[in-house]
C-alpha angles and dihedrals in degrees: 000000000000117000123246092250091055091046091050091049091050092049090048091051092049092049092048091050092049092049092051091050091050091050092049091053095049095047092060118082116251116261115271116257116253115266115264115262116262113259122207115228116258113252120213115258122222114242115263114235113242120213116240115245113261113253118201116239111275094017120120114230111236124213114250111264121240109276092234092058100089094180094052093046092048092045091054092050093046092048090055088058102037105027104030111165093019129110129224110265092186136023115254105290107217138195145144122238137182122221113293095015127120136201127196128214131186120231121185109218124191128217114250093037132092123220142200125194122207127193127195127192123202123235097286092052111095102169123018121177133197130203127182123206126189122232089273093055096254113143110240104176142356138188109203098157116139099260141090097243109066122177133190127202094033101106095026120022120241102227109155118207091206129041120238151117110299122196117231114196121200115197126190100214096172131007128011141245144080123339139177132209127190133184119218127195138196114261123257 
C-alpha cells in the first residue's frame, strides 16, 4: 500500500498537470468560425398573370371593396352565394343600431324584374332581421332567423307586378353595431 506522503505527491502531480493543461488551452485563441456560405444574387421574377374572375352573362362586375370595410367584403361574398347572376340595384345602405332599434330604407323596385335583399351585421350584431313592405304598407317578406346575415327573396322570389317605392325595415333584435343592406336585381 502506498504511503500517504506518496499518495499526496501523486495527487499534487496530477493536479499540477491538469492545471497546466487548462492554462495551455485558455492561452490559445479560439478557432475561427467557418466562412459564411456563398449566396447567389436574387434575380427578378417576371409577374405571373392572374386570371380574371368569371362573371356570369348579364351580371355587372363590381370593384373589389377596400379590405378594411368588413361589411362590403362580407356583402360581396354573401352576394356570390345568394344573388349569383344578379346586379346591385342599390349601393350598400348602411346604419348603426342598438338592440331593439329599427331603421327603414326605401327601395324603388320595377315591374318585370326580380329582387333579392341581403343584410350583413358587423361583429357586435348577433341577430339582424329584415322585413319588406309594398307601397301600400303590406308586409311581403321577412327574415327573422337568429343570425346576422338575413336575406329576402331566397325562398320565394320578390318579383313585383307593379313598380313603386318599397319600404325595407332593418331591425336589431340582439346585439348592436354597424350593418349594411343591399338590393340585387335580375339583369335586363
